[in-house]
C-alpha positions in Angstrom: -10.8 29.0 -24.4 -8.5 26.4 -22.5 -5.3 25.9 -24.4 -3.5 23.0 -24.5 0.1 22.6 -24.6 2.6 20.3 -26.9 2.9 17.5 -24.1 -1.2 17.2 -24.3 -0.7 17.5 -28.1 1.8 14.5 -27.9 -0.9 12.3 -25.5 -3.8 13.3 -28.0 -1.7 12.1 -31.3 -0.7 9.0 -29.3 -4.4 8.2 -28.7 -5.5 8.7 -32.2 -2.4 6.9 -34.0 -2.7 3.8 -31.6 -3.1 0.6 -33.2 -6.5 -1.4 -33.3 -7.9 -4.4 -34.4 -11.6 -4.0 -35.4 -12.2 -7.5 -35.8 -11.2 -7.7 -32.2 -13.1 -5.3 -30.6 -13.1 -1.3 -29.9 -10.2 0.2 -28.1 -9.8 3.3 -25.8 -8.2 4.8 -28.8 -10.4 4.0 -31.2 -13.3 5.2 -29.0 -11.6 8.5 -28.6 -11.1 9.1 -32.5 -14.6 8.6 -32.8 -15.5 11.0 -30.2 -13.5 13.5 -32.2 -15.3 12.4 -35.6 -18.6 13.4 -33.4 -17.1 16.6 -32.6 -16.4 17.5 -36.4 -19.6 16.6 -37.4 -21.1 19.2 -34.9 -18.4 21.3 -34.8 -18.4 25.6 -36.3 -15.3 26.6 -37.0 -13.7 24.3 -34.7 -15.0 25.3 -32.0 -15.9 22.3 -30.4 -12.7 20.6 -31.6 -10.8 23.2 -29.3 -12.9 22.2 -26.4 -12.6 18.6 -26.9 -9.1 18.7 -27.1 -8.1 21.0 -24.1 -6.4 19.2 -21.3 -9.1 19.2 -18.7 -11.5 17.4 -21.2 -9.0 15.0 -22.5 -8.3 13.7 -19.2 -12.1 13.2 -18.5 -12.5 10.8 -21.3 -11.5 7.6 -20.0 -14.4 8.4 -16.9 -16.9 9.0 -19.3 -16.0 6.0 -21.4 -16.0 3.9 -18.1 -19.3 5.4 -16.5 -21.2 4.8 -20.3 -19.7 1.0 -20.6 -21.2 0.1 -17.2 -24.4 1.4 -18.0 -24.6 -0.4 -21.5 -23.3 -3.7 -19.7 -26.9 -3.7 -17.8 -28.4 -3.6 -21.2 -26.3 -5.7 -23.4 -25.0 -8.5 -20.6 -21.4 -9.6 -20.9 -21.9 -13.1 -20.5 -18.9 -15.2 -18.6 -18.1 -18.8 -17.6 -15.7 -19.5 -14.5 -15.0 -23.3 -13.7 -14.2 -24.8 -9.8 -13.0 -28.3 -9.3 -14.9 -29.8 -6.0 -13.1 -32.9 -4.6 -15.4 -35.6 -2.5 -15.1 -35.0 1.1 -14.0 -37.6 3.5 -14.8 -37.8 7.1 -13.9 -40.7 9.5 -15.2 -41.0 13.0 -13.7 -43.9 15.2 -12.7 -45.5 11.6 -16.1 -45.0 10.0 -17.3 -42.9 7.0 -19.5 -40.3 7.9 -21.4 -37.5 6.2 -19.4 -34.1 5.9 -20.2 -31.7 8.8 -20.2 -28.8 6.6 -23.5 -29.0 4.5 -22.1 -26.1 2.2 -18.9 -25.0 0.5 -17.7 -21.9 -0.1 -16.4 -20.8 -3.7 -14.9 -17.0 -4.2 -16.9 -15.6 -7.0 -14.6 -13.3 -9.7 -14.3 -9.7 -8.7 -16.3 -8.8 -12.0 -19.5 -11.0 -10.8 -22.7 -9.0 -11.7 -25.7 -11.6 -11.6 -25.6 -15.2 -11.6 -27.1 -16.8 -15.0 -26.5 -20.7 -14.4 -24.5 -23.1 -12.6 -24.0 -26.7 -13.7 -22.1 -29.4 -12.0 -20.8 -31.8 -14.6 -22.9 -30.1 -17.0 -26.2 -30.7 -15.1 -27.8 -27.7 -13.7 -28.4 -27.7 -10.0 -30.2 -25.6 -7.7 -28.8 -26.2 -3.9 -26.5 -23.2 -4.1 -26.9 -19.6 -2.5 -24.7 -16.5 -2.7 -23.8 -14.0 0.0 -21.3 -11.5 0.4 -19.8 -12.4 -3.1 -19.2 -15.6 -2.2 -21.0 -19.0 -3.7 -22.0 -21.8 -0.8 -22.9 -25.1 -2.8 -24.1 -28.2 -1.6 -20.7 -30.1 -0.5 -21.9 -33.4 -1.8 -21.5 -32.3 -5.4 -18.3 -33.7 -6.8 -16.3 -32.8 -10.2 -16.6 -30.0 -12.5 -18.9 -26.6 -11.0 -19.3 -24.5 -14.1 -20.7 -20.6 -13.2 -22.5 -19.2 -15.4 -22.5 -15.2 -15.0 -23.4 -11.9 -16.1 -20.1 -9.4 -15.6 -19.2 -5.8 -15.0 -16.9 -4.5 -17.7 -13.4 -3.8 -16.6 -12.6 -0.4 -15.2 -11.4 2.2 -17.2 -9.0 4.7 -15.5 -7.2 7.6 -16.5 -4.0 5.4 -16.6 -5.5 2.6 -18.6 -3.5 2.1 -21.9 -5.3 3.7 -24.9 -4.8 0.1 -26.6 -7.0 -1.4 -23.7 -10.2 -3.2 -25.5 -13.5 -2.7 -24.3 -15.2 -5.6 -23.1 -18.8 -4.9 -24.7 -19.7 -6.5 -28.2 -18.6 -3.8 -31.2 -22.3 -2.7 -31.9 -22.6 -1.5 -28.4 -19.2 0.1 -28.0 -20.3 2.6 -31.1 -22.7 4.2 -28.6 -20.0 5.3 -26.6 -18.4 8.0 -28.2 -21.8 9.8 -28.3 -22.0 9.6 -24.3 -18.7 11.1 -24.0 -19.0 13.9 -26.7 -22.5 15.0 -25.2 -20.9 15.2 -21.8 -17.6 17.1 -22.8 -19.6 19.8 -24.7 -22.1 19.9 -21.9 -20.8 23.2 -20.4 -19.7 25.2 -23.4 -22.3 23.8 -25.9 -25.4 22.9 -23.9 -27.6 22.7 -26.9 -25.4 20.4 -29.1 -24.6 18.3 -26.2 -28.7 17.7 -25.5 -28.7 16.7 -29.2 -25.5 14.3 -29.4 -27.3 13.0 -25.9 -30.4 12.3 -27.2 -29.0 10.2 -30.1 -27.0 8.3 -27.6 -30.3 7.8 -25.6 -32.3 6.8 -29.0 -29.3 4.4 -29.8 -29.3 2.8 -26.3 -33.2 2.4 -26.2 -32.8 0.1 -29.2 -30.2 -2.1 -28.0 -31.3 -5.5 -27.4 -29.6 -8.6 -25.4 -29.1 -11.6 -27.3 -29.0 -13.8 -24.0 -32.7 -12.8 -23.8 -32.9 -14.2 -27.0 -31.4 -17.1 -27.2 -29.2 -15.9 -29.8 -25.6 -16.6 -28.1 -23.4 -14.3 -27.8 -19.7 -14.3 -26.7 -18.9 -16.2 -23.6 -15.4 -16.3 -22.2 -14.3 -19.3 -19.7 -11.9 -19.2 -16.8 -10.6 -22.2 -14.9 -10.2 -22.0 -11.4 -9.1 -24.3 -8.8 -11.4 -24.9 -6.3 -11.8 -27.3 -3.3 -14.2 -29.0 -0.6 -13.1 -28.1 2.7 -14.5 -28.9 6.4 
């Protein structure tokens, strides 16, 4: 059985004692603690707990969390809103005002952009735009506030991400992640138990619904970006 030294133990204890406000969301620390709780439920004489706590598996937890959250984000989507400001284009030729030479203005999309939901100009939905290579090309004649509603990828979790980091998904969706993590950690040492845990994860995942599909609302976050028209 793999061993874990005092440094690993300190890291593990830090994970479990990190503060987390459950009203704000689930942190990596709380998610890791729930993985341990699942291990306790299935453990025989602590064997699975030792498997979970060895250094190699401890280092894999964040990667499993990241993989799982990205899968779940395709089911219970993360809605975001970003604003741009478009100014009028003024073109003069021989002291005469002329239409802009460029029909579409290019606006960079947020790095977490997954899929477009809706574009509004001054709160009026519009359709004269297209997306190419993570850029939004929108009719240059539009002037004012451009509001882009989109579905986002969750923030990537790496081995160096602080344990206090809150996950982007809704709390009820985050509750599924520890099952995914525990199931994969136990896969090599206890395949039968791993299968039971992963089956539970899949059953919970299959029952997830997307509030946006049912017009039941959901949390959205708005960012304000400065944008401008260019020739």
